[in-house]
C-alpha positions, -999 to +999 in steps of 0.1 A: -250-039+291-270-010+292-260+025+287-247+035+325-238+067+342-229+084+374-256+110+388-241+138+410-262+156+434-252+189+446-278+191+473-263+162+492-228+168+486-210+181+519-173+182+502-160+158+525-138+147+493-140+111+501-144+107+465-110+123+461-092+101+482-111+067+469-103+079+435-063+085+444-066+049+461-082+030+435-059+041+409-029+046+425-021+082+421+004+100+441-010+123+466+009+153+452+018+183+474-008+202+494-008+239+491-028+269+507-045+292+481-076+314+485-097+320+455-129+340+450-148+307+449-132+297+485-108+276+495-098+241+477-072+215+473-057+206+449-062+237+430-067+218+396-071+186+378-038+166+368-022+136+354-024+125+392-056+139+401-090+126+381-114+142+401-118+168+426-148+192+447-148+227+432-162+253+458-186+281+442-191+310+467-226+321+471-248+339+497-275+326+520-308+345+521-298+365+551-265+377+533-237+355+549-213+337+525-220+302+515-205+275+492-219+251+467-200+223+455-193+207+422-176+175+414-152+180+385-140+150+365-146+137+327-180+140+318-178+110+294-199+127+265-219+106+240-204+126+214-169+129+229-149+157+211-116+138+225-124+105+206-133+128+176-101+144+171-075+117+183-051+109+156-056+073+169-095+070+182-101+036+188-069+028+198-060+056+221-091+076+229-118+051+232-152+052+236-168+019+256-200+010+239-210-012+265-211+017+290-209+050+274-175+059+293-146+072+276-110+060+285-075+067+274-053+035+263-018+050+270-003+022+248-012+041+219-014+076+232+012+098+215+007+130+237-001+153+211-028+170+234-054+175+208-081+160+231-069+187+259-077+213+232-108+198+220-125+190+254-155+218+260-151+209+297-113+211+299-107+179+314-079+158+302-045+163+313-009+158+299+018+141+321+052+157+324+076+133+303+102+129+331+074+117+355+057+094+331+065+057+332+067+060+294+093+085+294+070+107+274+039+128+279+003+112+278-030+119+284-049+111+318-084+115+330-113+099+347-120+067+333-151+057+354-132+026+372-140+004+340-121-024+355-146-021+386-178-015+364-170-044+342-168-067+371-202-055+387-186-029+411-195+006+415-168+032+405-145+040+437-158+074+438-195+065+442-190+034+462-172+057+488-196+086+490-210+086+525-239+113+521-251+094+489-244+124+468-236+100+439-253+070+422-245+047+395-267+029+373-285+026+338-286+062+324-322+060+312-331+053+348-307+076+366-324+105+343-358+099+359-344+098+390-327+133+384-360+148+373-379+135+404-352+146+428-356+180+409-393+183+414-387+173+452-362+203+457-385+225+437-415+215+464-392+227+489-387+261+472-354+254+462-342+264+425-328+229+407-316+220+375-304+188+356-276+190+336-260+163+311-293+152+297-288+166+259-257+183+262-231+166+238-258+144+228-260+131+264-234+131+292-225+102+315-222+122+345-254+136+350-260+165+376-286+179+398-274+213+404-289+240+430-282+270+404-279+275+368-251+258+350-232+287+340-228+296+379-209+261+381-188+274+349-204+248+328-216+256+291-248+257+278-264+236+249-262+265+229-223+271+238-216+236+231-232+241+196-220+273+187-205+276+152-169+290+163-168+258+185-177+235+156-152+254+132-124+249+159-130+214+161-131+210+124-094+225+124-083+200+153-097+172+134-077+183+103-046+184+123-054+150+138-055+137+105-021+151+092-005+134+126-021+101+118-011+103+080+028+118+092+030+086+117+017+062+088+045+072+067+073+061+092 
């Protein structure tokens, strides 16, 4: 199977949140309790990812050319990095946090997860979440995140969020082909006098969630390649790897 990816086009997204519902349904995740809260970026629900929420549409406040308020949207979920720091720091990498070489997607085998939380500390996109021990079927905290519906993908189906996207703001396919399509869409938007950015081609050695954005990545809270490669972040990652090594050695001694 060729390296796969999902392309999200922010210029087509209408924030219908059908992807959020489809993710909940397919993964049999509890709905949670709706809450009203206002933020500088607009009105959202839920307010954050969680062990029961793998994806959500984020609102980002901007202005129209006439000065009226407007919102741009971005789908938030695991980016499925080719160089996945969560896999690197996992004490049981290859057994708990796993990289699927056939597709490029990253998933969690929770039977082997010890709930140490190192994947959360390492992720540059702040994606994985730990469950509460009282709410987890295992009775212990475990790591949860988007896994790109690998059960569907490996059976020739699209991820649930892509399948349900009415405005076709998402597309699943071979990563190399989606990069070509993303660049073509960028050129199309620029020909219309709009700004456009492609994010995910090179970051973290390549993401398997690619974005077409209408403003620079920093506007959406996304780190630049320089920030991802910063020496301070690499040093912190090295320290987490040492902590993971100690955890693994401790577990092996029992």
